[in-house]
FIDO-384068 format. One record per residue (C-alpha): residue number from 1; residue in one letter; x, y, z. Coordinates in nm, 4 decimals. Layout:
N
+-----+------+----------+----------+----------+
! pos ! code !        x !        y !        z !
+-----+------+----------+----------+----------+
! NUM !    A !        X !        Y !        Z !
...
+-----+------+----------+----------+----------+
# end
This chain:
405
+-----+------+----------+----------+----------+
! pos ! code !        x !        y !        z !
+-----+------+----------+----------+----------+
!   1 !    M !   0.0000 !   0.0000 !   0.0000 !
!   2 !    N !   0.1588 !   0.3305 !  -0.1080 !
!   3 !    K !   0.1957 !   0.6315 !   0.1190 !
!   4 !    S !  -0.0626 !   0.8455 !  -0.0598 !
!   5 !    R !  -0.3285 !   0.5751 !  -0.0167 !
!   6 !    I !  -0.2492 !   0.5368 !   0.3538 !
!   7 !    L !  -0.2802 !   0.9133 !   0.3932 !
!   8 !    T !  -0.6150 !   0.9138 !   0.2132 !
!   9 !    I !  -0.7493 !   0.6385 !   0.4390 !
!  10 !    L !  -0.6353 !   0.8215 !   0.7529 !
!  11 !    I !  -0.8033 !   1.1415 !   0.6363 !
!  12 !    L !  -1.1263 !   0.9540 !   0.5626 !
!  13 !    V !  -1.1187 !   0.7834 !   0.9036 !
!  14 !    S !  -1.0542 !   1.1173 !   1.0700 !
!  15 !    L !  -1.3389 !   1.2842 !   0.8807 !
!  16 !    S !  -1.5800 !   0.9995 !   0.9534 !
!  17 !    F !  -1.4939 !   1.0240 !   1.3259 !
!  18 !    M !  -1.5460 !   1.3999 !   1.3196 !
!  19 !    Y !  -1.8837 !   1.3705 !   1.1454 !
!  20 !    A !  -1.9901 !   1.0947 !   1.3860 !
!  21 !    S !  -1.8923 !   1.3174 !   1.6765 !
!  22 !    V !  -2.0900 !   1.6071 !   1.5346 !
!  23 !    E !  -2.3951 !   1.3841 !   1.4841 !
!  24 !    L !  -2.3646 !   1.2529 !   1.8373 !
!  25 !    N !  -2.3319 !   1.6069 !   1.9741 !
!  26 !    T !  -2.6436 !   1.7027 !   1.7787 !
!  27 !    A !  -2.8344 !   1.4283 !   1.9616 !
!  28 !    R !  -2.6789 !   1.5312 !   2.2934 !
!  29 !    I !  -2.7761 !   1.8941 !   2.2347 !
!  30 !    C !  -3.1280 !   1.7820 !   2.1557 !
!  31 !    Y !  -3.1553 !   1.5930 !   2.4851 !
!  32 !    Y !  -2.9930 !   1.8863 !   2.6647 !
!  33 !    N !  -3.2353 !   2.1401 !   2.5145 !
!  34 !    E !  -3.5229 !   1.9167 !   2.6241 !
!  35 !    Q !  -3.3716 !   1.9270 !   2.9775 !
!  36 !    N !  -3.3364 !   1.5502 !   2.9623 !
!  37 !    Y !  -3.0098 !   1.5836 !   3.1509 !
!  38 !    E !  -2.9699 !   1.2195 !   3.2475 !
!  39 !    R !  -2.9956 !   1.1028 !   2.8860 !
!  40 !    A !  -2.7718 !   1.3799 !   2.7552 !
!  41 !    K !  -2.5142 !   1.3051 !   3.0259 !
!  42 !    A !  -2.5193 !   0.9337 !   2.9438 !
!  43 !    A !  -2.4608 !   1.0136 !   2.5770 !
!  44 !    C !  -2.1678 !   1.2391 !   2.6683 !
!  45 !    L !  -2.0080 !   0.9796 !   2.8942 !
!  46 !    K !  -2.0471 !   0.7174 !   2.6236 !
!  47 !    G !  -1.8616 !   0.9433 !   2.3823 !
!  48 !    I !  -1.5823 !   1.0011 !   2.6339 !
!  49 !    E !  -1.5463 !   0.6252 !   2.6833 !
!  50 !    K !  -1.5013 !   0.5891 !   2.3053 !
!  51 !    G !  -1.2246 !   0.8465 !   2.3131 !
!  52 !    E !  -1.4071 !   1.1463 !   2.1695 !
!  53 !    I !  -1.2373 !   1.4743 !   2.2499 !
!  54 !    N !  -1.4146 !   1.7983 !   2.1632 !
!  55 !    F !  -1.5047 !   2.1082 !   2.3579 !
!  56 !    E !  -1.8772 !   2.0787 !   2.2816 !
!  57 !    L !  -1.9094 !   1.7337 !   2.4371 !
!  58 !    Y !  -1.7622 !   1.8541 !   2.7687 !
!  59 !    T !  -1.9644 !   2.1770 !   2.7631 !
!  60 !    I !  -2.2850 !   1.9776 !   2.7193 !
!  61 !    L !  -2.1757 !   1.7437 !   2.9994 !
!  62 !    G !  -2.1047 !   2.0408 !   3.2260 !
!  63 !    G !  -2.4454 !   2.1907 !   3.1488 !
!  64 !    C !  -2.6113 !   1.8575 !   3.2309 !
!  65 !    E !  -2.4314 !   1.8318 !   3.5648 !
!  66 !    I !  -2.5530 !   2.1827 !   3.6506 !
!  67 !    G !  -2.9079 !   2.0747 !   3.5705 !
!  68 !    L !  -2.8587 !   1.7714 !   3.7954 !
!  69 !    G !  -2.7117 !   1.9846 !   4.0752 !
!  70 !    D !  -2.3630 !   1.8306 !   4.0836 !
!  71 !    W !  -2.1596 !   2.1499 !   4.0887 !
!  72 !    Q !  -1.8104 !   2.0023 !   4.1084 !
!  73 !    A !  -1.8704 !   1.7480 !   3.8330 !
!  74 !    A !  -2.0053 !   2.0326 !   3.6206 !
!  75 !    A !  -1.7027 !   2.2528 !   3.6933 !
!  76 !    K !  -1.4584 !   1.9726 !   3.6061 !
!  77 !    A !  -1.6301 !   1.9103 !   3.2724 !
!  78 !    L !  -1.6354 !   2.2805 !   3.1869 !
!  79 !    V !  -1.2676 !   2.3221 !   3.2762 !
!  80 !    K !  -1.1976 !   2.0355 !   3.0359 !
!  81 !    A !  -1.3950 !   2.2145 !   2.7651 !
!  82 !    F !  -1.2028 !   2.5381 !   2.8225 !
!  83 !    G !  -0.8783 !   2.3409 !   2.8037 !
!  84 !    I !  -0.9711 !   2.2065 !   2.4596 !
!  85 !    D !  -1.0894 !   2.5379 !   2.3125 !
!  86 !    S !  -1.1550 !   2.8277 !   2.5465 !
!  87 !    L !  -1.2873 !   3.0711 !   2.2840 !
!  88 !    K !  -1.5390 !   2.8268 !   2.1359 !
!  89 !    T !  -1.6458 !   2.7070 !   2.4820 !
!  90 !    H !  -1.7093 !   3.0648 !   2.5903 !
!  91 !    E !  -1.9063 !   3.1368 !   2.2726 !
!  92 !    W !  -2.1089 !   2.8172 !   2.3148 !
!  93 !    M !  -2.2024 !   2.9221 !   2.6694 !
!  94 !    R !  -2.3178 !   3.2627 !   2.5524 !
!  95 !    K !  -2.5480 !   3.1079 !   2.2930 !
!  96 !    R !  -2.6816 !   2.8194 !   2.5012 !
!  97 !    G !  -2.8103 !   2.9164 !   2.8432 !
!  98 !    G !  -2.5978 !   3.2263 !   2.8953 !
!  99 !    E !  -2.2817 !   3.2732 !   3.0996 !
! 100 !    T !  -2.4786 !   3.3128 !   3.4235 !
! 101 !    Y !  -2.6034 !   2.9539 !   3.3963 !
! 102 !    Y !  -2.2523 !   2.8094 !   3.3680 !
! 103 !    Y !  -2.1145 !   3.0515 !   3.6254 !
! 104 !    Q !  -2.3141 !   2.8617 !   3.8882 !
! 105 !    A !  -2.0969 !   2.5532 !   3.8495 !
! 106 !    F !  -1.7782 !   2.7404 !   3.9333 !
! 107 !    Y !  -1.9181 !   2.9586 !   4.2112 !
! 108 !    F !  -2.1014 !   2.6838 !   4.4004 !
! 109 !    S !  -1.8100 !   2.4412 !   4.3526 !
! 110 !    A !  -1.5821 !   2.7038 !   4.5049 !
! 111 !    R !  -1.8236 !   2.7420 !   4.7957 !
! 112 !    E !  -1.8276 !   2.3656 !   4.8571 !
! 113 !    L !  -1.4491 !   2.3405 !   4.8363 !
! 114 !    F !  -1.4141 !   2.6401 !   5.0680 !
! 115 !    D !  -1.6356 !   2.4682 !   5.3258 !
! 116 !    D !  -1.4125 !   2.1596 !   5.2956 !
! 117 !    E !  -1.1038 !   2.3818 !   5.3362 !
! 118 !    K !  -0.9718 !   2.2823 !   4.9927 !
! 119 !    F !  -0.8643 !   2.6376 !   4.9288 !
! 120 !    D !  -0.6295 !   2.5954 !   4.6317 !
! 121 !    E !  -0.8940 !   2.4074 !   4.4309 !
! 122 !    A !  -1.1549 !   2.6643 !   4.5284 !
! 123 !    L !  -0.9364 !   2.9476 !   4.3974 !
! 124 !    I !  -0.9131 !   2.7795 !   4.0559 !
! 125 !    Y !  -1.2911 !   2.7730 !   4.0194 !
! 126 !    I !  -1.3224 !   3.1286 !   4.1521 !
! 127 !    D !  -1.1037 !   3.2479 !   3.8630 !
! 128 !    Y !  -1.3470 !   3.0895 !   3.6166 !
! 129 !    A !  -1.6452 !   3.2386 !   3.8028 !
! 130 !    E !  -1.4841 !   3.5829 !   3.7823 !
! 131 !    M !  -1.4286 !   3.5381 !   3.4094 !
! 132 !    L !  -1.7926 !   3.4469 !   3.3460 !
! 133 !    D !  -1.9365 !   3.7193 !   3.5680 !
! 134 !    P !  -1.6764 !   3.9896 !   3.6397 !
! 135 !    K !  -1.9352 !   4.2161 !   3.8053 !
! 136 !    D !  -2.0400 !   3.9728 !   4.0788 !
! 137 !    T !  -1.8840 !   4.0467 !   4.4176 !
! 138 !    A !  -1.9555 !   3.7014 !   4.5681 !
! 139 !    P !  -1.6519 !   3.5173 !   4.4188 !
! 140 !    L !  -1.4284 !   3.8095 !   4.5127 !
! 141 !    I !  -1.5424 !   3.7890 !   4.8752 !
! 142 !    I !  -1.4638 !   3.4154 !   4.8923 !
! 143 !    K !  -1.1314 !   3.4796 !   4.7204 !
! 144 !    G !  -1.0455 !   3.7450 !   4.9761 !
! 145 !    V !  -1.1348 !   3.5186 !   5.2684 !
! 146 !    I !  -0.9262 !   3.2303 !   5.1299 !
! 147 !    L !  -0.6236 !   3.4500 !   5.0621 !
! 148 !    C !  -0.6619 !   3.5975 !   5.4097 !
! 149 !    K !  -0.6599 !   3.2476 !   5.5619 !
! 150 !    Q !  -0.3495 !   3.1665 !   5.3581 !
! 151 !    G !  -0.1735 !   3.4750 !   5.4888 !
! 152 !    E !  -0.1773 !   3.6529 !   5.1519 !
! 153 !    M !  -0.3036 !   3.9788 !   5.2984 !
! 154 !    T !  -0.2010 !   4.2042 !   5.0088 !
! 155 !    E !  -0.3794 !   3.9858 !   4.7521 !
! 156 !    A !  -0.6770 !   3.9414 !   4.9850 !
! 157 !    N !  -0.7167 !   4.3167 !   5.0173 !
! 158 !    K !  -0.6962 !   4.3517 !   4.6378 !
! 159 !    A !  -0.9871 !   4.1106 !   4.6022 !
! 160 !    Y !  -1.1881 !   4.2924 !   4.8694 !
! 161 !    Q !  -1.1132 !   4.6324 !   4.7173 !
! 162 !    K !  -1.2187 !   4.5095 !   4.3730 !
! 163 !    A !  -1.5474 !   4.3907 !   4.5221 !
! 164 !    L !  -1.5887 !   4.7230 !   4.7011 !
! 165 !    D !  -1.5257 !   4.9136 !   4.3767 !
! 166 !    L !  -1.8062 !   4.7107 !   4.2168 !
! 167 !    D !  -2.0450 !   4.7605 !   4.5081 !
! 168 !    P !  -1.9364 !   5.0301 !   4.7574 !
! 169 !    E !  -2.2477 !   4.9779 !   4.9711 !
! 170 !    N !  -2.1966 !   4.6041 !   5.0099 !
! 171 !    A !  -2.2056 !   4.5449 !   5.3855 !
! 172 !    D !  -2.0338 !   4.2056 !   5.3632 !
! 173 !    V !  -1.7400 !   4.3433 !   5.1675 !
! 174 !    N !  -1.6935 !   4.6354 !   5.4068 !
! 175 !    Y !  -1.7037 !   4.3977 !   5.7023 !
! 176 !    L !  -1.4529 !   4.1550 !   5.5488 !
! 177 !    I !  -1.2065 !   4.4300 !   5.4613 !
! 178 !    G !  -1.2377 !   4.5583 !   5.8165 !
! 179 !    K !  -1.1839 !   4.2069 !   5.9531 !
! 180 !    A !  -0.8775 !   4.1526 !   5.7340 !
! 181 !    L !  -0.7264 !   4.4781 !   5.8603 !
! 182 !    F !  -0.8234 !   4.3919 !   6.2192 !
! 183 !    E !  -0.6507 !   4.0530 !   6.1992 !
! 184 !    A !  -0.3437 !   4.2267 !   6.0567 !
! 185 !    K !  -0.3592 !   4.4532 !   6.3680 !
! 186 !    E !  -0.4303 !   4.7559 !   6.1498 !
! 187 !    F !  -0.6955 !   4.8703 !   6.3949 !
! 188 !    E !  -0.7306 !   5.2360 !   6.3011 !
! 189 !    P !  -0.8088 !   5.1848 !   5.9289 !
! 190 !    S !  -1.0356 !   4.8901 !   6.0098 !
! 191 !    I !  -1.2780 !   5.1086 !   6.2053 !
! 192 !    N !  -1.4273 !   5.2948 !   5.9091 !
! 193 !    Y !  -1.4957 !   4.9675 !   5.7273 !
! 194 !    F !  -1.6743 !   4.8255 !   6.0325 !
! 195 !    K !  -1.8741 !   5.1467 !   6.0675 !
! 196 !    D !  -1.9754 !   5.1380 !   5.6997 !
! 197 !    A !  -2.0656 !   4.7710 !   5.7298 !
! 198 !    A !  -2.2841 !   4.8515 !   6.0321 !
! 199 !    K !  -2.4476 !   5.1409 !   5.8428 !
! 200 !    F !  -2.5438 !   4.9192 !   5.5482 !
! 201 !    Y !  -2.6417 !   4.6211 !   5.7672 !
! 202 !    N !  -2.8625 !   4.8576 !   5.9665 !
! 203 !    I !  -3.0649 !   4.9348 !   5.6531 !
! 204 !    S !  -3.1358 !   4.5635 !   5.6080 !
! 205 !    F !  -3.1985 !   4.5245 !   5.9813 !
! 206 !    K !  -3.4674 !   4.7947 !   5.9800 !
! 207 !    R !  -3.6288 !   4.6458 !   5.6715 !
! 208 !    S !  -3.6317 !   4.2950 !   5.8204 !
! 209 !    S !  -3.7697 !   4.4282 !   6.1506 !
! 210 !    L !  -4.0553 !   4.6078 !   5.9749 !
! 211 !    I !  -4.1538 !   4.2884 !   5.7953 !
! 212 !    L !  -4.1268 !   4.0520 !   6.0929 !
! 213 !    F !  -4.2875 !   4.2827 !   6.3495 !
! 214 !    S !  -4.5423 !   4.4360 !   6.1095 !
! 215 !    N !  -4.8345 !   4.3519 !   6.3396 !
! 216 !    V !  -4.6636 !   4.4750 !   6.6579 !
! 217 !    A !  -4.7039 !   4.8484 !   6.7200 !
! 218 !    D !  -4.3827 !   4.8969 !   6.9179 !
! 219 !    P !  -4.1760 !   4.5780 !   6.9499 !
! 220 !    S !  -3.9724 !   4.5785 !   7.2708 !
! 221 !    K !  -3.6067 !   4.4828 !   7.2931 !
! 222 !    A !  -3.7102 !   4.1867 !   7.5054 !
! 223 !    L !  -3.9326 !   4.0575 !   7.2247 !
! 224 !    Q !  -3.6591 !   4.1050 !   6.9640 !
! 225 !    H !  -3.4082 !   3.9245 !   7.1862 !
! 226 !    R !  -3.6525 !   3.6410 !   7.2456 !
! 227 !    V !  -3.6973 !   3.5819 !   6.8734 !
! 228 !    N !  -3.3190 !   3.5683 !   6.8333 !
! 229 !    R !  -3.2697 !   3.3344 !   7.1284 !
! 230 !    L !  -3.5396 !   3.0918 !   7.0169 !
! 231 !    W !  -3.3945 !   3.0845 !   6.6658 !
! 232 !    T !  -3.0356 !   3.0435 !   6.7893 !
! 233 !    H !  -3.1256 !   2.7610 !   7.0265 !
! 234 !    Q !  -3.3560 !   2.5990 !   6.7674 !
! 235 !    K !  -3.6608 !   2.6025 !   6.9899 !
! 236 !    W !  -3.8944 !   2.5692 !   6.6958 !
! 237 !    R !  -4.2151 !   2.4929 !   6.8830 !
! 238 !    E !  -4.1861 !   2.7968 !   7.1094 !
! 239 !    L !  -4.0847 !   3.0149 !   6.8164 !
! 240 !    D !  -4.3802 !   2.8942 !   6.6127 !
! 241 !    Q !  -4.6166 !   2.9823 !   6.8970 !
! 242 !    L !  -4.4588 !   3.3244 !   6.9448 !
! 243 !    I !  -4.4932 !   3.4029 !   6.5730 !
! 244 !    K !  -4.8610 !   3.3092 !   6.5789 !
! 245 !    D !  -4.9646 !   3.4574 !   6.9132 !
! 246 !    T !  -4.7304 !   3.7504 !   6.9838 !
! 247 !    L !  -4.6338 !   3.8595 !   6.6335 !
! 248 !    G !  -4.9826 !   3.7856 !   6.4995 !
! 249 !    L !  -4.8577 !   3.6194 !   6.1803 !
! 250 !    E !  -5.0756 !   3.3459 !   6.0371 !
! 251 !    G !  -4.9036 !   3.0250 !   5.9383 !
! 252 !    G !  -4.6427 !   3.0469 !   6.2123 !
! 253 !    L !  -4.2837 !   2.9425 !   6.1516 !
! 254 !    D !  -4.3620 !   2.7378 !   5.8396 !
! 255 !    A !  -4.4979 !   3.0429 !   5.6604 !
! 256 !    H !  -4.2469 !   3.2977 !   5.7921 !
! 257 !    Q !  -3.9223 !   3.1027 !   5.8344 !
! 258 !    I !  -3.7390 !   3.2988 !   5.5624 !
! 259 !    N !  -3.8265 !   3.6326 !   5.7248 !
! 260 !    V !  -3.7209 !   3.5101 !   6.0702 !
! 261 !    E !  -3.3934 !   3.3745 !   5.9316 !
! 262 !    K !  -3.3165 !   3.7004 !   5.7493 !
! 263 !    Y !  -3.3926 !   3.9033 !   6.0606 !
! 264 !    C !  -3.1727 !   3.6892 !   6.2861 !
! 265 !    K !  -2.8872 !   3.6794 !   6.0359 !
! 266 !    V !  -2.8771 !   4.0542 !   5.9803 !
! 267 !    T !  -2.9005 !   4.1074 !   6.3566 !
! 268 !    D !  -2.5892 !   3.8910 !   6.3950 !
! 269 !    D !  -2.4146 !   4.0762 !   6.1115 !
! 270 !    L !  -2.4930 !   4.4179 !   6.2570 !
! 271 !    A !  -2.3902 !   4.3117 !   6.6091 !
! 272 !    R !  -2.0646 !   4.1620 !   6.4818 !
! 273 !    S !  -1.9740 !   4.4823 !   6.2933 !
! 274 !    N !  -2.0328 !   4.6890 !   6.6072 !
! 275 !    Y !  -1.8339 !   4.4416 !   6.8149 !
! 276 !    F !  -1.5238 !   4.4636 !   6.5956 !
! 277 !    A !  -1.5509 !   4.8424 !   6.5752 !
! 278 !    G !  -1.5537 !   4.8372 !   6.9556 !
! 279 !    M !  -1.2587 !   4.5995 !   6.9743 !
! 280 !    S !  -1.0595 !   4.8116 !   6.7294 !
! 281 !    Y !  -1.1068 !   5.1069 !   6.9633 !
! 282 !    Y !  -1.0235 !   4.8786 !   7.2581 !
! 283 !    Y !  -0.6831 !   4.7928 !   7.1130 !
! 284 !    L !  -0.6276 !   5.1598 !   7.0312 !
! 285 !    K !  -0.6907 !   5.2255 !   7.4045 !
! 286 !    N !  -0.9910 !   5.4465 !   7.3337 !
! 287 !    D !  -1.2105 !   5.3055 !   7.6088 !
! 288 !    S !  -1.5008 !   5.5476 !   7.5658 !
! 289 !    M !  -1.5541 !   5.4624 !   7.1983 !
! 290 !    A !  -1.4895 !   5.0945 !   7.2620 !
! 291 !    L !  -1.7576 !   5.0963 !   7.5297 !
! 292 !    F !  -2.0001 !   5.2780 !   7.2984 !
! 293 !    Y !  -1.9790 !   5.0100 !   7.0273 !
! 294 !    L !  -1.9704 !   4.7142 !   7.2668 !
! 295 !    V !  -2.2894 !   4.8370 !   7.4327 !
! 296 !    K !  -2.4450 !   4.8685 !   7.0851 !
! 297 !    T !  -2.3468 !   4.5053 !   7.0263 !
! 298 !    L !  -2.5169 !   4.3958 !   7.3472 !
! 299 !    D !  -2.8240 !   4.5989 !   7.2608 !
! 300 !    L !  -2.8669 !   4.3626 !   6.9654 !
! 301 !    K !  -2.7170 !   4.0431 !   7.1116 !
! 302 !    P !  -2.7323 !   4.0548 !   7.4924 !
! 303 !    D !  -2.5845 !   3.7042 !   7.5204 !
! 304 !    D !  -2.2589 !   3.7837 !   7.3380 !
! 305 !    L !  -2.0025 !   3.6578 !   7.5894 !
! 306 !    D !  -1.7048 !   3.8387 !   7.4404 !
! 307 !    A !  -1.8895 !   4.1710 !   7.4346 !
! 308 !    L !  -2.0036 !   4.1182 !   7.7930 !
! 309 !    Y !  -1.6501 !   4.0378 !   7.9063 !
! 310 !    F !  -1.4761 !   4.3326 !   7.7407 !
! 311 !    T !  -1.7504 !   4.5744 !   7.8428 !
! 312 !    G !  -1.7032 !   4.4653 !   8.2025 !
! 313 !    E !  -1.3255 !   4.4931 !   8.1746 !
! 314 !    I !  -1.3450 !   4.8509 !   8.0434 !
! 315 !    L !  -1.5853 !   4.9473 !   8.3223 !
! 316 !    I !  -1.3410 !   4.8064 !   8.5775 !
! 317 !    R !  -1.0706 !   5.0292 !   8.4291 !
! 318 !    K !  -1.3125 !   5.3183 !   8.4696 !
! 319 !    K !  -1.3630 !   5.2022 !   8.8326 !
! 320 !    D !  -1.7367 !   5.1638 !   8.7730 !
! 321 !    Y !  -1.7456 !   4.8359 !   8.9636 !
! 322 !    K !  -2.1215 !   4.8275 !   9.0102 !
! 323 !    A !  -2.1917 !   4.8475 !   8.6370 !
! 324 !    A !  -1.9061 !   4.6080 !   8.5570 !
! 325 !    A !  -2.0438 !   4.3497 !   8.8000 !
! 326 !    E !  -2.3732 !   4.3394 !   8.6096 !
! 327 !    Y !  -2.1991 !   4.2494 !   8.2835 !
! 328 !    F !  -1.9803 !   3.9813 !   8.4415 !
! 329 !    K !  -2.2832 !   3.8435 !   8.6265 !
! 330 !    R !  -2.4697 !   3.8088 !   8.2963 !
! 331 !    A !  -2.1668 !   3.6318 !   8.1491 !
! 332 !    T !  -2.1600 !   3.3769 !   8.4340 !
! 333 !    Q !  -2.5329 !   3.3158 !   8.3954 !
! 334 !    I !  -2.4773 !   3.2265 !   8.0317 !
! 335 !    K !  -2.1583 !   3.0232 !   8.0911 !
! 336 !    D !  -2.1249 !   2.8964 !   8.4458 !
! 337 !    D !  -1.7668 !   2.7714 !   8.3982 !
! 338 !    D !  -1.6221 !   3.0958 !   8.2630 !
! 339 !    L !  -1.3155 !   3.1323 !   8.4843 !
! 340 !    Y !  -1.2334 !   3.4931 !   8.3984 !
! 341 !    A !  -1.5907 !   3.6189 !   8.4218 !
! 342 !    W !  -1.6177 !   3.4724 !   8.7715 !
! 343 !    F !  -1.2776 !   3.6154 !   8.8668 !
! 344 !    Y !  -1.3615 !   3.9700 !   8.7582 !
! 345 !    L !  -1.7056 !   3.9419 !   8.9130 !
! 346 !    G !  -1.5276 !   3.8554 !   9.2380 !
! 347 !    V !  -1.2976 !   4.1550 !   9.1945 !
! 348 !    C !  -1.5989 !   4.3837 !   9.1449 !
! 349 !    Y !  -1.7682 !   4.2520 !   9.4588 !
! 350 !    M !  -1.4437 !   4.2904 !   9.6507 !
! 351 !    K !  -1.4087 !   4.6546 !   9.5402 !
! 352 !    L !  -1.7729 !   4.7125 !   9.6362 !
! 353 !    K !  -1.6966 !   4.5479 !   9.9747 !
! 354 !    K !  -1.9569 !   4.2802 !   9.9105 !
! 355 !    Y !  -1.7216 !   4.0274 !  10.0636 !
! 356 !    E !  -1.9542 !   3.7284 !  10.0955 !
! 357 !    Q !  -2.0420 !   3.7499 !   9.7263 !
! 358 !    A !  -1.6747 !   3.7979 !   9.6403 !
! 359 !    I !  -1.5834 !   3.4854 !   9.8395 !
! 360 !    H !  -1.8495 !   3.2846 !   9.6583 !
! 361 !    A !  -1.7179 !   3.3975 !   9.3184 !
! 362 !    L !  -1.3497 !   3.3475 !   9.3960 !
! 363 !    E !  -1.3526 !   3.0504 !   9.6319 !
! 364 !    N !  -1.6516 !   2.8453 !   9.5192 !
! 365 !    K !  -1.6266 !   2.9194 !   9.1478 !
! 366 !    V !  -1.2798 !   3.0335 !   9.0349 !
! 367 !    L !  -1.0776 !   2.7963 !   9.2548 !
! 368 !    H !  -1.3215 !   2.5153 !   9.1818 !
! 369 !    I !  -1.2478 !   2.5606 !   8.8104 !
! 370 !    D !  -0.8726 !   2.6199 !   8.8610 !
! 371 !    P !  -0.7370 !   2.5386 !   9.2108 !
! 372 !    T !  -0.4017 !   2.7007 !   9.1237 !
! 373 !    Y !  -0.5347 !   3.0426 !   9.0207 !
! 374 !    V !  -0.2978 !   3.2654 !   9.2178 !
! 375 !    S !  -0.4752 !   3.6000 !   9.1649 !
! 376 !    A !  -0.7950 !   3.4592 !   9.3170 !
! 377 !    M !  -0.6005 !   3.3396 !   9.6223 !
! 378 !    Q !  -0.4332 !   3.6777 !   9.6690 !
! 379 !    N !  -0.7696 !   3.8537 !   9.6587 !
! 380 !    L !  -0.9171 !   3.6024 !   9.9014 !
! 381 !    A !  -0.6252 !   3.6630 !  10.1375 !
! 382 !    F !  -0.7077 !   4.0349 !  10.1291 !
! 383 !    I !  -1.0835 !   3.9743 !  10.1806 !
! 384 !    Y !  -1.0362 !   3.7422 !  10.4787 !
! 385 !    R !  -0.7954 !   3.9893 !  10.6368 !
! 386 !    E !  -1.0599 !   4.2613 !  10.5954 !
! 387 !    L !  -1.3117 !   4.0302 !  10.7597 !
! 388 !    G !  -1.0709 !   3.9679 !  11.0494 !
! 389 !    D !  -1.0052 !   3.6023 !  10.9656 !
! 390 !    N !  -0.6263 !   3.6203 !  10.9721 !
! 391 !    Q !  -0.5815 !   3.2434 !  10.9698 !
! 392 !    K !  -0.7640 !   3.1989 !  10.6382 !
! 393 !    S !  -0.5818 !   3.4989 !  10.4987 !
! 394 !    F !  -0.2487 !   3.3428 !  10.6001 !
! 395 !    D !  -0.3479 !   3.0033 !  10.4550 !
! 396 !    Y !  -0.4146 !   3.1551 !  10.1120 !
! 397 !    L !  -0.0864 !   3.3465 !  10.1158 !
! 398 !    E !   0.0951 !   3.0210 !  10.2012 !
! 399 !    R !  -0.0744 !   2.8462 !   9.9070 !
! 400 !    V !   0.0388 !   3.1288 !   9.6782 !
! 401 !    K !   0.3930 !   3.0929 !   9.8084 !
! 402 !    Q !   0.3948 !   2.7166 !   9.7474 !
! 403 !    I !   0.2653 !   2.7549 !   9.3912 !
! 404 !    N !   0.5244 !   3.0236 !   9.3090 !
! 405 !    E !   0.8171 !   2.8212 !   9.4469 !
+-----+------+----------+----------+----------+
# end
């Protein structure tokens, strides 16, 4: 067989394979257009098993996986398509379903991988999501968080800033930039981002409040806190009854779950923004402003242990022991084994000369949790001396001496 004939046969085989592939893709597209994703997927997989390699096959497969809700399988197929012919794949997407449809595969895959802490893989899909929808801030936020976790603060801030340029009033972006700066100990510049985040979250908070409490003339803080607590602790039956009876909303939790969830989430977001604004001021040693924002946090989330603790600590520095005691008391009611809350509560009682209560906090609580806590023993030695019990005072000083040796 001469060379020219061999070449002719190879060309014919190649052409017949190409035409067969095109015909098969026509059938696959037909199934796909009919939203018969299982059948279209099966046809694609069959072609792959036979060794077919063309961008259209993998794009169809990716579109099918999106329809079936398997985001990562979809993203893998679409990456394969881009690898074969990126320009034609992109054009195909525009014509069949639109870029937004295929964007889902990359964004939701990135979200899943982020949750699984597979950050490098997530970043790959985020790049594709950005390409398909460059005006969406969501992939940029995830990108910023991942880069922040990986210690790439400069690149993280670039991603956040890009998102902020696209949507300056995006509360989430403002919060995340503030948080990135806070974690880098750049407290002063972080404050404005937290304040802006709080400002924009507050708009959503007011809107959610109006919807949820539409039948209540003047909802009290106690009622708002109760809704949050019931939701947080998943007390669905009580929450359902409250929605029906107190809020006057027919259908209860089943009918209004989305509104309750939105309200509780934005309450958390707003409280968290205020908390970090307060803590930024705290580390800048501006106690008055720190106290202002921490109290705002507790106005929204009265059970926030960290806010309770730092509010109490600042009030101790201001020598307002009575007010400080109330915050530490609330902290111990929420978490009975909080060593430091009990200790500072004991200190407050000691300063207020409420010695019996101080002894209970320091002796029965702090030393029960940590029998070697020296500061508690030193304070107890002082209290017992004030009460005239020199023997007990001496005993505690001896215990301190033994621990320090």
